[in-house]
C-alpha positions as CSV (number, residue, x, y, z in Angstrom):
1,M,17.4,0.2,20.8
2,G,19.6,-2.8,21.4
3,V,17.3,-5.1,19.3
4,V,17.2,-2.7,16.4
5,S,21.0,-2.4,16.5
6,V,21.5,-6.1,16.2
7,K,19.4,-6.3,13.0
8,R,20.5,-2.9,11.6
9,V,23.7,-4.0,9.8
10,R,22.0,-6.8,7.8
11,L,19.0,-4.6,6.9
12,I,21.1,-1.6,5.9
13,S,23.2,-3.8,3.7
14,A,20.1,-5.1,2.0
15,K,18.9,-1.5,1.4
16,R,22.3,-0.6,-0.2
17,E,22.1,-3.7,-2.4
18,L,18.7,-2.4,-3.7
19,K,20.2,0.8,-5.0
20,S,22.0,-1.1,-7.7
21,E,18.8,-2.9,-8.7
22,R,16.5,0.0,-9.7
23,P,14.2,-1.2,-12.4
24,R,14.7,-0.3,-16.0
25,V,12.3,2.1,-17.7
26,A,9.3,0.5,-19.3
27,E,9.4,0.0,-23.1
28,G,6.8,1.2,-25.6
29,A,5.3,4.6,-26.6
30,R,6.4,7.4,-24.3
31,Y,4.5,10.3,-22.9
32,S,6.1,13.7,-23.1
33,A,5.3,17.4,-23.6
34,L,6.2,17.0,-27.3
35,A,3.8,14.0,-27.6
36,I,1.0,16.0,-26.1
37,L,1.6,18.8,-28.5
38,R,1.8,16.5,-31.5
39,H,-1.5,14.7,-30.6
40,G,-3.1,18.0,-29.9
41,L,-2.3,19.2,-33.4
42,R,-3.9,16.0,-34.7
43,G,-7.1,16.6,-32.8
44,D,-6.3,14.1,-30.0
45,K,-7.7,11.3,-32.2
46,D,-4.8,8.9,-32.4
47,W,-3.9,8.2,-28.8
48,K,-3.3,4.5,-28.3
49,R,-4.9,2.5,-25.5
50,S,-2.8,2.5,-22.4
51,W,-3.0,-1.3,-22.1
52,R,-4.4,-4.2,-24.0
53,E,-7.6,-6.3,-23.3
54,P,-6.1,-9.7,-24.1
55,E,-7.9,-13.0,-23.9
56,P,-6.3,-15.3,-21.3
57,K,-3.9,-17.8,-22.7
58,S,-4.0,-21.5,-21.6
59,G,-0.8,-21.1,-19.6
60,Y,1.8,-18.7,-18.2
61,D,5.1,-18.8,-16.3
62,I,3.5,-16.9,-13.5
63,V,-0.1,-16.0,-12.7
64,I,-0.8,-13.2,-10.2
65,V,-4.3,-13.2,-8.6
66,G,-5.3,-9.6,-7.9
67,G,-5.0,-6.6,-10.2
68,G,-4.5,-4.0,-7.5
69,G,-1.4,-2.0,-6.8
70,H,0.5,-4.9,-5.4
71,G,-0.4,-7.4,-8.1
72,L,0.4,-4.9,-10.9
73,A,3.7,-3.8,-9.2
74,T,4.7,-7.5,-8.9
75,A,4.0,-8.0,-12.6
76,Y,5.9,-4.9,-13.6
77,F,9.0,-5.9,-11.6
78,L,8.9,-9.5,-12.8
79,A,9.1,-8.1,-16.3
80,S,11.5,-5.2,-15.8
81,Q,13.8,-6.7,-13.1
82,H,13.8,-10.4,-13.8
83,G,12.9,-10.6,-17.5
84,I,9.9,-12.8,-16.9
85,R,7.3,-11.5,-19.2
86,N,5.0,-14.5,-19.7
87,V,2.9,-13.3,-16.8
88,A,-0.8,-12.8,-16.3
89,V,-2.5,-10.5,-13.7
90,I,-6.0,-11.7,-13.0
91,E,-8.6,-9.2,-11.6
92,R,-12.1,-10.3,-10.8
93,G,-13.5,-6.7,-11.4
94,Y,-12.1,-3.7,-13.2
95,L,-8.6,-2.4,-12.9
96,G,-8.3,0.1,-10.0
97,G,-11.7,-0.9,-8.5
98,G,-10.3,-2.4,-5.3
99,N,-8.2,-1.0,-2.5
100,V,-5.7,0.7,-4.8
101,G,-8.6,3.1,-5.6
102,R,-10.1,3.0,-2.1
103,N,-7.5,4.7,0.2
104,T,-6.3,8.0,1.5
105,T,-3.2,8.1,-0.7
106,I,-0.7,8.5,2.1
107,I,2.9,7.3,1.9
108,R,5.4,7.2,4.8
109,S,8.1,5.1,6.4
110,N,7.7,5.9,10.1
111,Y,7.8,2.3,11.3
112,M,10.0,1.1,14.1
113,L,10.3,-2.7,14.2
114,P,12.8,-4.8,12.3
115,G,11.0,-6.3,9.3
116,N,9.0,-3.1,8.8
117,T,11.4,-0.2,9.3
118,L,13.6,-0.5,6.2
119,F,10.9,-2.3,4.1
120,Y,8.7,0.8,4.2
121,E,11.7,3.1,3.8
122,L,12.6,1.1,0.6
123,S,9.0,1.7,-0.6
124,L,9.4,5.5,0.0
125,Q,12.6,5.5,-1.9
126,L,11.0,3.7,-4.8
127,W,8.1,6.1,-4.9
128,E,10.6,8.9,-5.4
129,G,11.7,7.7,-8.8
130,L,8.7,5.6,-9.9
131,S,7.0,8.3,-12.1
132,R,10.2,8.6,-14.2
133,E,10.6,4.8,-14.4
134,L,7.0,4.2,-15.5
135,N,6.9,7.3,-17.7
136,Y,3.6,8.2,-16.0
137,N,3.0,11.1,-13.5
138,L,1.9,9.4,-10.2
139,M,1.6,12.9,-8.6
140,V,4.0,12.0,-5.8
141,S,3.9,14.9,-3.3
142,H,6.5,14.9,-0.5
143,R,4.6,17.3,1.7
144,G,5.6,15.6,5.0
145,Q,3.6,14.0,7.8
146,I,2.9,15.4,11.3
147,N,2.1,12.7,13.8
148,L,0.6,14.4,16.7
149,A,1.2,13.6,20.4
150,H,-1.5,14.7,22.9
151,D,0.1,13.8,26.2
152,P,3.6,13.2,27.6
153,H,3.4,9.4,27.2
154,S,2.6,9.6,23.5
155,L,5.4,12.2,23.1
156,D,7.8,9.7,24.7
157,A,6.6,7.0,22.3
158,L,7.1,9.2,19.3
159,R,10.6,10.2,20.6
160,R,11.5,6.5,20.7
161,R,10.1,5.9,17.3
162,G,11.9,8.8,15.8
163,N,15.2,7.7,17.4
164,I,14.8,4.3,15.8
165,M,14.0,5.8,12.4
166,R,17.1,8.0,12.6
167,A,19.3,5.1,13.7
168,N,18.2,3.4,10.4
169,G,18.9,6.4,8.2
170,I,15.3,7.5,7.9
171,D,14.4,11.2,8.2
172,A,12.6,12.1,11.5
173,E,12.4,15.1,13.8
174,L,10.6,15.5,17.1
175,L,8.7,18.8,17.2
176,T,7.6,21.0,20.1
177,R,4.1,22.4,20.3
178,E,5.4,25.7,18.9
179,E,7.2,24.1,16.0
180,V,4.0,22.2,15.1
181,W,2.1,25.5,15.1
182,R,4.7,27.1,12.8
183,L,4.2,24.2,10.3
184,S,0.5,23.9,10.5
185,P,-1.2,26.8,12.3
186,N,-4.8,25.7,11.4
187,L,-4.6,22.7,13.7
188,N,-6.5,23.0,17.0
189,F,-4.2,24.7,19.5
190,S,-7.0,25.8,21.7
191,A,-6.5,25.4,25.5
192,A,-9.9,23.7,25.5
193,A,-9.1,21.3,22.7
194,R,-10.4,17.8,23.2
195,F,-7.0,16.5,22.0
196,P,-4.4,19.1,23.2
197,I,-1.2,19.2,21.0
198,R,1.9,18.5,23.1
199,G,4.3,17.9,20.2
200,A,4.7,15.7,17.1
201,L,7.0,13.5,15.1
202,W,7.7,15.0,11.7
203,Q,8.8,13.1,8.6
204,P,9.5,15.6,5.8
205,R,9.7,12.9,3.0
206,A,6.3,11.5,3.7
207,G,3.3,12.6,1.7
208,T,0.7,11.5,-0.8
209,V,0.5,9.8,-4.2
210,R,-2.5,9.8,-6.7
211,H,-4.0,6.4,-6.2
212,D,-5.6,5.8,-9.6
213,A,-2.5,7.0,-11.4
214,V,-0.6,4.3,-9.5
215,A,-2.9,1.6,-11.0
216,W,-2.9,3.1,-14.5
217,G,0.8,3.8,-14.6
218,L,1.8,0.3,-13.4
219,A,-0.7,-1.4,-15.7
220,R,0.5,0.6,-18.7
221,A,4.2,-0.2,-17.9
222,A,3.6,-3.9,-17.2
223,D,1.5,-4.2,-20.4
224,S,4.2,-2.6,-22.5
225,L,6.6,-5.2,-21.3
226,G,4.3,-8.1,-22.4
227,V,2.3,-8.8,-19.3
228,D,-1.4,-9.8,-19.8
229,I,-3.8,-7.9,-17.6
230,I,-7.1,-9.8,-17.6
231,Q,-10.0,-8.0,-16.1
232,N,-13.5,-9.4,-15.1
233,C,-11.9,-12.8,-14.5
234,E,-12.6,-14.3,-11.0
235,V,-10.6,-17.2,-9.6
236,V,-13.0,-19.9,-8.4
237,G,-10.5,-22.6,-7.6
238,F,-7.0,-24.0,-8.2
239,L,-5.6,-26.6,-10.5
240,R,-3.7,-29.2,-8.6
241,K,-1.1,-31.7,-9.6
242,G,-2.3,-35.3,-9.2
243,D,-5.0,-34.8,-6.6
244,S,-6.6,-32.1,-4.5
245,D,-3.5,-32.1,-2.2
246,G,-0.9,-31.8,-4.9
247,A,1.1,-28.7,-6.0
248,V,-0.8,-25.8,-7.5
249,I,-0.3,-25.8,-11.3
250,G,-2.8,-23.1,-12.2
251,V,-6.1,-21.5,-11.5
252,R,-9.7,-22.1,-12.4
253,T,-11.5,-18.9,-13.4
254,T,-14.8,-17.7,-14.8
255,R,-13.0,-17.4,-18.1
256,G,-11.6,-20.9,-18.1
257,D,-8.6,-22.8,-16.7
258,I,-5.2,-21.1,-16.8
259,R,-2.1,-23.2,-16.0
260,A,1.0,-21.7,-14.5
261,E,4.3,-22.8,-13.0
262,R,3.8,-20.5,-10.0
263,V,0.7,-18.6,-8.7
264,G,1.1,-15.5,-6.6
265,L,-1.8,-14.4,-4.4
266,A,-2.2,-10.6,-4.0
267,A,-5.9,-10.3,-3.3
268,A,-5.9,-7.8,-0.4
269,G,-9.1,-8.1,1.6
270,H,-10.2,-11.2,-0.1
271,T,-6.9,-13.0,0.5
272,S,-8.2,-15.4,3.1
273,H,-11.2,-16.3,0.9
274,V,-9.1,-17.1,-2.1
275,A,-6.5,-19.0,0.0
276,R,-9.4,-21.1,1.4
277,L,-10.0,-22.4,-2.2
278,A,-6.5,-24.0,-1.9
279,G,-7.2,-25.4,1.5
280,L,-5.2,-22.8,3.4
281,R,-6.3,-21.1,6.6
282,L,-4.3,-17.9,7.1
283,P,-3.8,-15.6,10.2
284,I,-5.7,-12.9,8.4
285,E,-9.1,-11.3,9.0
286,S,-11.0,-9.0,6.7
287,H,-12.3,-5.7,8.1
288,L,-13.8,-2.6,6.5
289,L,-11.8,0.7,6.6
290,Q,-13.7,3.8,5.7
291,A,-12.7,7.3,4.6
292,A,-14.2,10.5,3.3
293,V,-13.5,13.6,1.3
294,T,-15.1,17.0,1.5
295,E,-16.0,19.4,-1.2
296,P,-13.0,21.5,-2.5
297,V,-11.9,24.3,-0.2
298,K,-9.2,26.9,-0.4
299,P,-5.6,25.6,0.5
300,C,-5.5,25.3,4.3
301,L,-3.4,22.1,5.1
302,D,0.0,21.7,3.6
303,Q,1.0,18.4,5.3
304,V,-0.5,15.0,6.1
305,V,-1.6,15.2,9.8
306,S,-2.3,12.1,12.0
307,S,-3.2,11.7,15.6
308,L,-1.5,9.1,17.7
309,A,-4.4,8.9,20.2
310,T,-7.3,8.6,17.8
311,H,-5.6,6.9,14.8
312,F,-7.1,9.8,12.8
313,Y,-5.4,11.2,9.7
314,I,-6.2,14.1,7.3
315,S,-4.7,15.8,4.3
316,Q,-5.8,18.1,1.5
317,S,-5.9,16.7,-2.0
318,D,-4.7,18.5,-5.1
319,R,-8.3,19.3,-6.0
320,G,-8.8,21.0,-2.6
321,G,-10.9,18.3,-0.8
322,L,-10.0,17.4,2.8
323,V,-9.4,13.6,2.8
324,F,-9.7,11.9,6.2
325,G,-10.1,8.6,7.8
326,G,-9.8,6.8,11.2
327,H,-10.3,3.4,12.8
328,L,-11.6,0.4,10.9
329,D,-14.9,-1.2,11.6
330,H,-14.4,-3.7,14.5
331,Y,-16.3,-6.6,12.8
332,N,-15.5,-8.9,9.9
333,S,-16.8,-7.7,6.6
334,Y,-16.4,-8.0,2.8
335,A,-18.7,-5.1,2.2
336,A,-16.7,-2.4,0.3
337,R,-19.1,0.4,1.2
338,G,-19.3,3.0,4.0
339,N,-21.8,3.5,6.8
340,L,-23.0,6.6,8.6
341,P,-21.8,5.8,12.2
342,A,-18.2,5.5,11.1
343,I,-18.3,8.6,9.0
344,E,-19.9,10.5,11.9
345,E,-17.0,9.4,14.2
346,I,-14.2,10.4,11.8
347,A,-16.0,13.7,10.9
348,A,-16.1,14.5,14.6
349,Q,-12.4,13.8,14.9
350,A,-11.7,16.0,11.9
351,R,-13.5,18.9,13.6
352,D,-11.6,18.3,16.9
353,V,-8.1,18.1,15.3
354,F,-8.6,20.4,12.4
355,P,-11.3,23.0,13.1
356,P,-11.5,24.4,9.5
357,A,-12.9,21.1,8.4
358,S,-16.1,21.7,10.4
359,G,-17.5,24.1,7.7
360,A,-16.9,21.8,4.8
361,R,-19.5,19.4,3.4
362,I,-18.7,15.8,2.8
363,L,-18.6,15.1,-0.9
364,R,-18.4,11.3,-0.8
365,H,-17.2,8.5,1.4
366,W,-16.1,4.9,0.7
367,G,-14.9,1.7,2.3
368,G,-12.1,-0.7,1.5
369,V,-11.8,-4.3,2.6
370,M,-8.6,-4.7,4.6
371,D,-6.6,-7.9,5.1
372,M,-5.6,-7.5,8.8
373,S,-2.9,-9.8,10.0
374,M,-2.7,-10.8,13.7
375,D,0.4,-8.7,14.4
376,G,-0.3,-5.7,12.2
377,S,2.5,-6.5,9.7
378,P,2.5,-8.0,6.2
379,I,3.3,-11.4,4.8
380,I,5.4,-12.0,1.7
381,D,6.3,-15.7,1.7
382,R,5.7,-19.1,0.0
383,T,2.9,-21.1,1.5
384,S,2.7,-24.7,2.6
385,V,1.1,-25.5,-0.8
386,E,3.8,-26.0,-3.4
387,G,3.5,-23.5,-6.2
388,L,1.4,-21.0,-4.3
389,Y,3.0,-17.8,-3.0
390,L,1.4,-15.2,-0.7
391,N,1.4,-11.4,-0.5
392,G,-1.1,-10.3,2.1
393,G,-1.8,-9.0,5.6
394,W,-1.2,-5.4,4.7
395,C,-3.5,-3.8,7.3
396,Y,-3.1,0.0,7.0
397,G,0.2,-0.3,5.2
398,G,-1.0,-1.6,1.8
399,F,-1.0,1.5,-0.5
400,K,2.2,3.0,0.8
401,A,4.0,-0.3,0.4
402,T,3.0,-0.9,-3.2
403,P,6.4,-0.5,-4.9
404,A,8.4,-2.4,-2.2
405,S,5.7,-5.1,-2.1
406,G,5.9,-5.6,-5.8
407,F,9.7,-5.5,-5.8
408,C,10.1,-8.1,-3.0
409,F,7.2,-10.4,-4.1
410,S,8.6,-10.5,-7.7
411,H,12.0,-11.5,-6.3
412,L,10.3,-14.3,-4.3
413,L,8.3,-15.5,-7.4
414,A,11.3,-15.3,-9.7
415,T,14.0,-16.9,-7.4
416,G,12.0,-18.9,-4.8
417,E,13.9,-17.0,-2.1
418,S,12.8,-14.0,0.1
419,H,14.6,-10.8,-0.6
420,G,16.8,-9.5,2.2
421,V,14.4,-6.6,3.1
422,A,11.4,-9.0,3.4
423,K,13.1,-12.0,5.1
424,L,11.2,-11.4,8.4
425,L,7.8,-11.1,6.8
426,T,7.2,-14.8,6.7
427,L,4.2,-17.0,7.6
428,D,6.0,-19.1,10.1
429,R,6.5,-16.2,12.5
430,F,3.0,-16.7,13.8
431,A,3.7,-20.3,14.7
432,E,7.1,-19.5,16.2
433,G,6.1,-16.4,18.1
434,R,8.4,-14.0,16.2
435,L,5.6,-11.4,15.8
436,I,6.3,-8.0,14.3
437,D,3.8,-6.2,16.6
438,E,3.4,-2.9,14.8
439,T,-0.1,-2.3,16.1
440,G,-0.9,1.4,16.2
441,H,1.1,2.1,13.0
442,G,-0.1,-1.1,11.3
443,A,-3.3,-2.6,12.6
444,T,-5.7,-0.9,14.9
445,P,-4.7,-1.2,18.6
446,N,-6.4,-3.9,20.6
447,L,-8.2,-5.2,17.5
448,H,-7.5,-8.9,18.2
């Protein structure tokens, strides 16, 4: 607790500062109940496209590589917060086809180390008002998260985590076994359970967000502010000033060269691959994380439930499907597809933790390529290559961090300085031994 207290004053003041910096509402055509009625009376034939399909210009103030949630959020905040609208977001595939559309939609802020604690709390706060700001329903559901403890040692660990969260003004409550049962009686409370429930850490403000709505809402808002979103445009190299070791002054793409004053890299699981094109070797590995969803079933799980021992998590979607996932694959991979052994493992965990899942058939499963940092915590920093900035290493925290990531990365790109909440998320911490070792709630334990 002593270490947290030393950092707390500076981090709390940074969080208060952000309250006066909430982004302005996006410009352009607005969605409303009246608009739906008006278009319905016209036969729904005059809806405008949500975003343009522009041809890339020869140059921009800022180019962002990666059209996922983080890249789109960065572009939106650059335009809405900093007035920088001559921005391009370059996506090698289609918008929403990467990790922003390949996740389990969970949002939470139950982190405990300085650098992560208030960063993820900021993200949760931004989620709370983002639908209104974007004029797009992101389907944010604050249904709460139950993080289960299966033995006295894990219960002590959750008690410590909860105390740190509360010390930083974040909602957290330690639950007894009986209190967990009252919240979610369909969990496995059997005396013969493989993972007996001893208690849990409860965060009421945690929950879920509709992942594809995040991509579409951010794209629409950024586009309405003048940002160019360029799909099917792969970066194959970087333009350098003078020679191959000079400053980055743009990108080479499959649709031609695009010059830029600054280039922001937000390529998720392909971060290390794209950075290598600029001669950078990053402390990041790419691994596959798999998840699955069952056929729709009747409502049976009101909260997000996770298991501290197994790194398993499950929730029920608005459509009724049980969405669940677990450990990532313990080998390097860029293959964004699932495999049966991993699905078998997480299905067995679903049955053990939440018995009603055993009768449901799996509807589909998928995989996302994760950019795993060496300490389980993200990186938002300038690189050693002038003109090139990095947003990566998100491990398991990528989707939930989308708004705070975009907010802080846009600040770095616009000002050249790290925002107060992200000052510890720098590259040099790996060389200097200042690791933010959030394994277990960031990267998978004992991965490296």
